C-alpha positions, 0 to 999 in steps of 0.5 A: 074814658077811651076818648081821654086815652085817645087824646093822651095818646095823640099828645104823646105821639105829637111830642114824640114826632119832634124827634129824638131827645133834643134840648128845648125850653123848660116849659116844653120839656115839662109838658113832654115829661108830664104827658109821659108820666100821665100815660105811665100813671094811667097804666097802673091798675087801681080801684081808687085814685092813685096817690102820687108823691113827688120826692124832692128832686136831686142831682143825679151824680152828687145825689143831693137836693139843691133847693133852688132847682129842686123846688122849681122842678118839683113844683113844676112837675106837680103843677103839670100833673095837676093840669093834665089830671084836670084836663083829662079827668084822670084819677090820681092825687098829688099831696104836698106832704107824704109819709110811709104808707101814704102814697101809692106811687113815688116820683123821684126826679133827678137832673144832670148837666149835659154839656155846658148849656143843657140839663137832662131831667129824668123821673123814676116811678117807685110803685109802693104797692108792690111786694118789693117796696119802691120798685122803680120804672124810669120815664124817658128823660127830657133835655132843656136849655140851662139858660131857661133857669133862674140864676139861683137854680143854675148854681145847682148845676154842679161840676164835680171832681171826684175826691173819695177821702176821709177827713178828720174834721179840724173844727165845727163844720155846717153841712148844707143842702146846696153849695150856697151859704143861704142853703138849708142847714142839714147838720153840724159836724163837730171837731174830731169827727170823721167825714167822708168827702166824695167830691169837690165842686170845681172852682170852689172850696165846697166839698160834697160829703156823705151823711147817714142814710135817711131811713124815712125815705123809700128804699133806694132813695135813702142815701144822704149827702150835703155840702161843706165849705172847707179849704183843705190845706195841702200837705206841705211838700217835704223839702228835698234832701240836699245833694251830697257833694263835698267840694273844696275851693283852694288857691296858692300864690305863684311862688308857693306850693302850699294850698290854702282854702279859698273862702268868700271874702278871700283876697287874691292877686293877679297870677294866683292859682286856684282850683276846685275839687269835688267828691260827690256822694251821689249821682248828680248834675253839677254846673259851675260858672264864673263871672270874672272881674270884668263881668264876663261869664265862663263855664267851669263845669262841665268842661270841654275844650280846655287844655289839660282837662280830664275827660271825667269832668262831665255830667252826671258826676258819680259817687266815689270819683274825685273831680279836679277843675280844671284838671288834676295837673292844672290850675286856673289863674287870675289875669290882670283884670282886678275886681270882684270874682264870683263862682256859681255852683248849682247841683240837680238830681236830674239834667237841667236842659234849660241851663245847658241850652243857655250855656250852649248858646253862649259857647256858639256865640263866642265861636261865631264872634257874635258879641251881641248874641254873647252878651244876650246869652250871658244876661240870660244865664245871670237871670237863671242863676239869680232866680235860685235861692242861696245855698250855704257853705259848711265849715269843718276844720276836721276834714281834708282832701289829698291829691297828687300834683306834678308827682308831689302830694298835696292836701288842704283842710278846712272850709268846703261845701258838704251839701248843696240844696237842689235848685239853689245856687252856692256863690263863692265871692272873693276879691281879685287885686 
């Protein structure tokens, strides 16, 4: 017996001399592990041969048995132990089946990914003869290259994302032992039941779920988990509230003092004057752009550099303030270029830096009299505006706005924009003839 122990000790020392924990082939890793297990088993005091059971291997993080890899590891461990037992004549048995009271020592193998290419295998020994049933001892883990595993077994090397949430099962779900359609069916969960999801397998719709404990397993090994294939529909994002911003588009012929509502489809003539009045109900960033009949783009709001512009016509607009475009004592007017005129208005709850950068690019190109850069900037602005969905106009004949112009009172009733959805664009289109 002393000679057997010496041979085993030599084997342990030879394997240990290979250095600290390093990845290797599966066969070499199992040889190293089985020698360490044999040394631990033969230190156990027993008057008769030890009965050693190997519990199905499981993923250490997911705490699940994945059959392709679990069966491979259990069969390999059992085979290695039998080989060492036969070579050295040690007294222990490795039954294929075991139940409560039928084994002296339980081996619980667990695996865990170690990076993208390696697998860490650890074995705990549970001594079922102690007063505290299932007291554990851990054998030094081994590393092996994942490439040595068969393709189906490699699918058990899981990458998990933590979830930890309760799910009300919407329809019948099958819980499987592995994230594979061919994996063993563990249980079926009926619709209406509650299920606790602990993780999601990265890159898939497989979810790791918690199941009732298996009381037949030794203490500390009873936790059961399985996999369900279920695509959880994300909750639809609530639509953002429209930006509360009242605005009036108005115009008047040059020989009239009375203002009229300017609406999509209106017909105006060269020389007609028009303006926009905004009454925001909340803080917002507003951008107004006009494409005239020639296709040229001009910035109407925020404004700067236009004679007579009121200094308050800047972003962000504030509730309780009335904004006149171009200014309280001034109007825009139509030149002699006839065709379709379009006014675009966009509103956001935060500053829109990309749009501001495009508008700045256009201003700088015009100041430099760079026609090529100006045309490019205008095309980029058209693309930006065109990527937004349309926002509508609300007609309310009972609303009106009042103001003073050149010392005289003025007012207008009717069509105005009450709200503008965030990230969409309102377009006012009229004919200039």
